[in-house]
C-alpha positions in Angstrom: 86.8 82.8 46.5 88.2 86.3 46.9 91.8 86.9 47.8 94.1 89.9 47.4 96.8 89.2 49.9 99.8 89.1 47.6 101.3 91.2 44.8 100.4 88.9 42.0 96.7 89.2 42.7 94.5 89.8 39.7 93.9 93.4 38.7 91.5 93.1 35.9 87.9 94.0 34.9 87.7 96.5 37.7 88.3 93.9 40.4 91.4 94.1 42.5 91.7 90.5 43.7 91.6 86.9 42.6 87.9 86.2 42.4 87.7 83.2 40.2 87.8 79.4 40.7 91.6 79.4 40.9 93.8 82.3 42.2 96.9 83.4 40.4 99.0 81.4 42.9 97.2 78.2 41.8 95.1 78.0 45.0 91.6 76.7 44.3 88.4 78.2 45.7 87.8 75.4 48.1 91.3 75.7 49.7 91.1 79.5 49.8 87.7 79.4 51.5 88.9 76.8 54.1 91.9 79.1 54.8 89.6 82.0 55.4 87.6 79.8 57.8 90.8 78.8 59.6 91.7 82.4 60.1 88.2 82.9 61.5 88.8 80.0 63.9 92.1 81.4 65.0 90.4 84.7 65.9 88.1 82.7 68.2 91.1 81.0 69.8 92.7 84.4 70.3 89.6 85.9 71.9 89.8 83.3 74.7 93.6 83.1 74.8 94.0 86.9 75.3 91.5 86.9 78.2 93.1 83.8 79.7 96.6 85.3 79.4 95.3 88.5 81.1 94.3 86.3 84.0 97.8 84.7 84.1 97.0 81.4 82.4 98.4 82.0 78.9 98.8 78.9 76.7 101.9 78.8 74.5 100.5 75.6 72.9 97.6 77.7 71.6 100.1 80.3 70.5 102.1 77.7 68.6 98.9 76.5 66.8 98.2 80.1 65.9 101.6 80.6 64.4 101.5 77.4 62.4 97.9 78.0 61.2 98.6 81.6 60.1 101.8 80.5 58.3 99.9 77.8 56.3 97.6 80.4 54.8 100.4 82.6 53.2 100.7 82.6 49.5 102.6 79.6 48.1 102.7 77.6 51.3 99.9 75.0 51.6 97.4 74.0 48.9 96.0 70.9 50.5 92.3 71.3 51.4 92.2 68.1 53.4 94.9 69.5 55.7 92.8 72.6 56.4 89.7 70.6 57.3 91.7 68.6 59.8 93.3 71.9 61.2 89.8 73.3 61.7 88.8 70.3 63.7 91.9 70.8 65.8 91.2 74.5 66.2 87.8 73.6 67.8 89.6 71.4 70.3 92.2 74.0 71.1 89.6 76.8 71.4 87.6 74.6 73.9 90.7 74.0 76.0 91.6 77.7 76.1 88.0 78.7 76.8 88.0 76.3 79.8 91.3 77.7 81.1 89.9 81.2 80.9 86.6 80.4 82.6 88.3 78.4 85.3 90.8 81.2 86.0 88.0 83.8 86.0 86.0 81.7 88.5 89.0 81.1 90.7 89.8 84.8 90.7 86.2 86.1 91.1 86.2 87.8 87.8 83.0 87.9 85.7 83.2 85.7 82.7 82.6 87.5 79.4 80.1 86.0 77.1 82.0 86.2 73.8 80.4 86.2 70.4 81.6 86.1 66.8 84.4 83.7 66.1 84.6 82.6 69.7 81.1 81.3 69.5 81.3 79.7 66.1 80.1 76.1 66.1 82.9 74.7 63.9 81.7 71.8 61.6 83.8 68.8 61.1 82.9 68.0 57.5 84.4 69.9 54.5 81.1 70.5 52.8 79.5 71.9 56.0 82.5 74.2 56.5 82.4 75.5 52.9 78.7 76.3 53.3 79.7 78.8 56.0 82.6 80.3 54.1 80.9 83.6 53.2 80.8 84.8 56.8 84.6 84.5 57.0 85.5 85.8 53.6 88.0 88.6 53.1 85.3 91.1 52.3 82.8 90.2 55.0 81.1 93.3 56.3 82.4 95.5 53.5 78.8 96.7 52.6 78.5 98.0 56.1 81.9 99.6 56.8 83.3 100.3 53.3 86.4 99.0 51.5 88.8 101.4 53.3 88.1 99.8 56.7 88.2 96.3 55.2 91.5 97.3 53.6 93.0 98.4 56.9 91.8 95.2 58.6 93.5 93.3 55.8 96.7 95.3 56.2 96.8 94.1 59.9 95.8 90.5 59.1 98.4 90.1 56.3 101.0 91.7 58.5 100.1 89.4 61.3 100.4 86.4 58.9 104.0 87.5 58.2 104.8 88.0 61.9 103.5 84.5 62.6 105.6 83.0 59.8 108.7 84.7 61.2 107.8 83.6 64.7 107.3 80.0 63.5 110.8 80.1 61.9 112.2 81.3 65.2 110.3 78.6 67.1 111.9 76.0 64.9 115.2 77.4 66.2 113.9 77.1 69.8 113.2 80.8 70.2 109.8 81.8 71.5 108.4 84.6 73.7 105.3 84.9 75.9 105.2 88.6 75.0 105.1 87.7 71.3 102.3 85.2 71.8 100.4 87.7 73.8 100.8 90.4 71.1 99.7 88.1 68.3 96.7 87.0 70.3 95.8 90.6 71.1 96.1 91.5 67.4 93.7 88.7 66.4 91.3 89.5 69.2 91.3 93.1 67.9 90.4 91.9 64.4 87.7 89.6 65.9 86.0 92.7 67.2 85.5 94.0 63.6 87.1 97.4 64.4 86.1 100.4 62.4 88.1 103.3 64.0 90.8 104.4 61.5 93.2 105.7 64.2 92.8 102.5 66.2 93.4 100.4 63.1 96.6 102.3 62.1 97.8 102.2 65.7 97.3 98.4 65.8 99.2 98.0 62.5 102.2 100.0 63.9 102.1 98.0 67.2 102.3 94.9 65.1 105.3 96.3 63.3 107.1 96.7 66.6 106.2 93.1 67.5 107.6 92.0 64.2 110.9 93.7 65.1 111.1 91.6 68.3 110.3 88.5 66.3 113.0 89.2 63.7 115.4 89.7 66.5 114.4 86.3 67.9 114.9 84.7 64.5 118.3 86.3 64.2 119.3 85.0 67.6 118.0 81.5 66.7 120.1 81.4 63.5 123.3 82.8 65.0 122.9 80.9 68.2 122.7 77.6 66.5 124.8 78.1 63.4 127.2 80.9 64.3 127.6 84.4 63.0 127.4 84.7 59.2 130.7 85.6 57.6 131.5 86.6 54.0 131.9 83.3 52.1 132.1 82.1 48.6 129.1 80.0 47.7 129.6 77.7 44.7 126.8 78.1 42.1 127.9 75.3 39.7 127.2 71.6 40.4 129.8 68.9 41.2 129.6 65.3 40.3 127.6 63.0 42.6 124.2 62.2 44.1 122.3 65.3 45.0 119.4 66.7 47.2 118.1 70.2 46.7 116.6 72.1 49.7 114.4 75.1 49.1 112.4 77.4 51.4 113.7 79.2 54.5 114.1 76.8 57.4 117.8 76.4 58.3 116.8 73.9 61.0 115.6 71.5 58.3 118.8 72.0 56.4 120.9 71.4 59.4 119.1 68.1 60.2 119.4 67.0 56.6 123.1 67.7 56.6 123.6 65.6 59.6 121.6 62.7 58.3 123.5 62.7 54.9 126.9 63.0 56.5 129.1 60.3 55.0 126.5 59.0 52.5 128.2 60.5 49.5 125.1 62.6 48.8 125.7 66.3 48.1 123.2 68.9 49.4 122.4 72.0 47.4 120.5 75.1 48.5 117.9 76.8 46.4 116.3 80.2 46.7 116.2 81.7 50.1 118.5 78.9 51.5 121.5 80.6 49.8 122.7 82.3 53.1 123.3 78.9 54.6 126.7 79.0 53.0 127.8 81.8 55.3 127.0 80.1 58.6 130.0 78.4 60.2 128.0 75.5 61.6 126.4 74.8 58.3 129.2 75.4 55.8 131.5 73.1 57.9 129.7 70.2 56.2 131.7 69.6 53.1 128.8 68.0 51.3 126.9 71.3 51.4 128.0 71.5 47.8 126.6 74.8 46.6 123.6 76.8 45.5 121.5 75.7 42.6 119.1 77.9 40.6 117.5 81.2 41.5 114.3 82.6 42.9 111.1 80.7 43.6 109.2 81.6 40.5 111.7 79.6 38.3 111.4 76.4 40.3 109.3 74.5 37.8 112.2 74.7 35.3 115.0 74.4 37.8 113.5 71.5 39.7 112.7 69.6 36.5 116.4 69.8 35.6 117.8 68.8 39.0 118.9 65.2 39.0 117.8 64.4 42.6 114.9 64.8 45.1 113.8 68.2 46.3 112.8 69.2 49.8 110.5 72.2 50.2 110.8 73.4 53.8 108.5 76.5 53.9 107.2 79.1 51.4 107.4 79.3 48.4 106.0 76.2 46.6 104.2 76.4 43.3 102.4 73.7 41.5 104.9 70.8 40.9 105.3 69.8 37.3 104.8 66.2 36.4 108.5 65.8 35.7 109.4 66.1 39.3 106.1 65.6 41.2 107.2 62.2 42.4 110.5 63.4 43.8 109.5 66.6 45.7 108.9 66.3 49.4 107.3 68.9 51.7 108.0 69.7 55.4 106.7 72.0 58.1 103.7 74.2 57.0 104.1 73.4 53.3 101.6 71.1 51.6 100.4 70.1 48.2 97.9 67.3 47.5 99.6 64.1 46.6 103.1 65.0 47.7 104.9 63.1 50.4 105.2 65.1 53.6 108.1 64.6 56.0 107.5 64.7 59.7 110.0 65.2 62.6 113.1 65.6 60.4 113.1 62.0 59.3 114.7 62.2 55.9 115.3 58.5 55.3 112.8 58.4 52.4 114.4 61.5 50.9 117.8 60.0 51.1 116.6 56.7 49.6 115.2 58.7 46.7 118.6 60.5 46.2 120.4 57.2 46.1 118.0 55.9 43.4 118.6 58.9 41.1 121.7 59.6 39.0 122.8 62.9 40.5 125.2 65.1 38.5 127.4 63.2 36.1 130.3 65.5 36.1 131.8 68.7 37.7 130.8 72.0 36.1 133.4 74.7 35.8 133.5 76.3 39.3 131.6 79.6 39.7 131.0 81.3 43.0 129.2 84.3 44.5 129.9 85.9 47.8 127.3 85.8 50.6 127.3 86.5 54.3 127.3 90.3 54.8 125.0 90.2 57.8 125.1 93.0 60.4 128.2 91.7 62.1 130.2 91.5 58.9 129.1 95.0 57.8 129.5 96.6 61.2 132.9 94.9 61.6 134.2 97.3 59.0 132.1 100.2 60.1 135.1 102.4 60.7 136.2 101.8 57.1 132.7 102.5 55.8 132.4 105.7 57.8 135.8 106.9 56.7 134.8 106.2 53.1 131.6 108.2 53.5 133.5 111.1 55.1 136.1 111.1 52.4 133.4 111.1 49.7 134.3 107.6 48.3 130.9 106.4 49.3 128.1 108.9 48.7 125.0 106.9 48.9 123.6 103.6 50.2 120.7 101.7 48.5 118.8 99.0 50.1 117.3 97.0 47.2 115.6 93.9 48.6 112.6 91.9 49.3 110.6 89.4 47.3 111.0 88.4 43.7 108.0 87.3 41.6 106.8 86.2 38.3 105.0 89.4 37.2 106.4 91.5 34.4 108.1 94.7 35.4 110.3 93.2 38.1 113.3 93.9 35.9 112.9 97.3 37.5 115.2 96.2 40.3 118.0 94.8 38.2 117.8 98.0 36.0 117.9 100.1 39.1 120.9 98.4 40.5 122.7 98.5 37.2 122.3 102.3 37.1 123.4 103.0 40.7 126.5 105.3 40.8 129.9 103.6 41.2 130.3 105.6 44.5 127.3 103.9 46.1 126.9 100.7 48.1 124.0 98.3 47.5 122.6 96.3 50.5 120.3 93.5 49.5 118.4 90.7 51.1 115.5 88.4 50.1 115.1 86.6 46.8 114.7 89.8 44.7 118.5 89.8 44.6 118.6 86.9 42.2 117.9 89.4 39.5 121.3 91.0 40.0 123.5 89.1 42.5 125.5 87.2 39.9 126.8 90.4 38.3 130.2 91.9 39.3 129.4 95.4 40.7 133.0 96.1 41.7 134.2 97.5 45.1 135.0 100.7 46.9 138.4 100.5 48.6 138.0 96.8 49.0 134.4 96.9 50.2 132.2 95.1 47.7 129.5 97.4 46.3 126.9 94.7 46.6 126.5 93.3 50.1 124.2 90.3 50.4 122.7 90.4 53.9 120.7 87.1 53.6 117.1 86.0 53.4 114.1 88.2 53.8 114.2 86.5 57.3 117.3 88.6 57.9 115.7 92.0 57.6 116.7 92.5 61.2 120.3 92.8 60.1 119.5 95.5 57.6 117.7 97.5 60.2 120.5 97.1 62.7 123.0 98.4 60.2 120.9 101.4 59.4 120.5 102.2 63.0 124.2 101.8 63.7 125.2 104.1 60.8 122.7 106.7 62.1 124.3 106.5 65.5 127.8 106.8 64.0 126.8 109.9 62.1 124.8 111.2 65.0 121.6 111.6 63.0 118.3 109.9 62.3 118.0 107.0 59.9 115.9 109.2 57.7 118.8 111.7 57.5 121.3 109.1 56.2 122.2 109.0 52.5 120.1 105.8 52.3 117.3 105.0 49.9 115.0 102.0 50.4 113.6 100.1 47.4 111.4 97.4 48.8 110.0 94.7 46.5 107.1 93.0 48.1 105.3 89.8 47.1 103.5 88.3 50.1 102.7 88.6 53.7 106.2 88.4 55.2 107.0 91.6 53.3 103.8 93.2 54.7 105.2 92.5 58.2 108.6 94.0 57.4 106.9 97.1 55.9 104.9 97.6 59.1 108.2 97.3 61.1 109.8 100.0 58.9 106.8 102.3 59.4 106.7 101.6 63.1 110.4 102.7 63.2 109.2 105.9 61.4 111.5 105.2 58.4 110.2 107.4 55.6 110.5 107.7 51.9 110.3 103.9 51.1 109.8 103.2 47.4 107.5 100.2 47.3 106.8 98.0 44.3 106.5 96.7 41.7 102.8 97.4 42.3 101.1 98.6 45.5 99.0 96.2 47.5 95.5 95.9 46.2 94.1 96.0 49.7 95.5 99.5 50.3 92.8 101.7 48.9 93.6 105.2 47.6 92.4 106.9 50.9 94.5 104.5 53.0 97.5 105.0 50.6 97.1 108.8 51.1 97.3 108.3 54.8 100.5 106.4 54.5 101.9 108.9 52.0 101.2 111.8 54.3 102.6 110.0 57.4 105.5 108.1 55.9 106.1 109.5 52.4 105.7 106.0 50.8 106.2 106.1 47.1 105.2 103.8 44.2 107.8 102.7 41.6 107.9 104.8 38.5 111.0 104.2 36.3 114.5 103.3 37.6 115.9 106.4 36.0 113.4 108.8 37.6 113.4 107.0 41.0 117.2 106.9 41.1 117.4 110.6 40.2 114.9 111.5 43.0 116.8 109.4 45.5 120.1 111.0 44.8 118.6 114.5 44.8 116.9 114.0 48.2 
């Protein structure tokens, strides 16, 4: 196997990437190779889907399969090789259907049928051993000897960004939000990659176009969440347990949580959020359920300890699962794109087995002393006090804004973000989102004239809110976003963050400090291109980076 799609990829012995039998995420070589093959199959579907859509016979069913397939290959989502073999068989059927639709439409319209090659013409085997025998041709570094690591790195930047876009689009789809335009753009992106592009300008242009698509997708996701659950509002989320039976929900999918809350209504079972589910406590239609008892634990990398200590079953709704420890393996359930060999997978929001497991377990024996944190500072909450914020800036009470957000991770050095936040001046405001905030969101950072200095805007899925706030502030001050007293410290881990980064670059937002380490697939020449165009910076020390931000 070879994989370098996430921040925790191996950087040792002169090789930037996980190139052993098991990656640092715990994914074995067989699963990794099958995932590469699934991406290859998706490219083949996209080749026909794009041409079919160009002739007016687009298939959103094929688009949905692409979203789901791409999402399953993100770091920490699905580790089940059997699932990937079955998805490859399904991919062959979908590709055949899209091909027929394209050829029928071309014939009907008198258009010459293209004879496609590459992934579109791949004869997809049905057996795992036969698939694995062909893994090399779909590997991450296929073609590197001919085109060089810079071109392969730029292709990887687009592919990993596309995986993130598809993950966000899948989240939006679960909230009944979808778009023909988005399906078309994703198909076009994968068709572009299927052509094995080598032109640097075309590759960079495609990456930025994908960033714009991701902005649309994040807007859809925002509309889905607010449309179904109401506008997030500043709310106190309890972070200490209460007595009673308990279920823990982790991941990102609010639709799963909403369905579980309805099915556990009146059962006496309390539901707790974990990780990126924390913002649920700010949505009116979710927090109205009194048995949404609180938030338990912190970021994803601590789940093995936290899940082991939780006295009830656990539902993992999307990324970020890591290998379940024996102590809770029999009481963790997966849903949606998530998978792990041997774990029970829940389909169609039927949580009866999960509820049965909760009733069979002790739950929390007693109430803990009540502790809360405040969440729910989405764009509406922040812009609702925009006049106060603007007046505070003009009066000098607020002199700088810091956006410190993104993914957390297990690698050493991520205390950079808590150290940075701790050292921000008292006349600055810190906007945050994503699970990186768990390193500093339980600390009292004070307020400025009644405005909390730390404003939690939600999940990484809520990046749209942060962008809208930045744009609104720029409009208010009649300047560009880059001219605001705003510094962005983005912590990346996996492919959703790559998609958000492309969106920020597509919006021409410059001076982003990216860390804790730069992506391994961005080679020095590619990095130089991004530095020259967008002034991207790598983390150094909190003290130095903070001083540079305040001096800018």
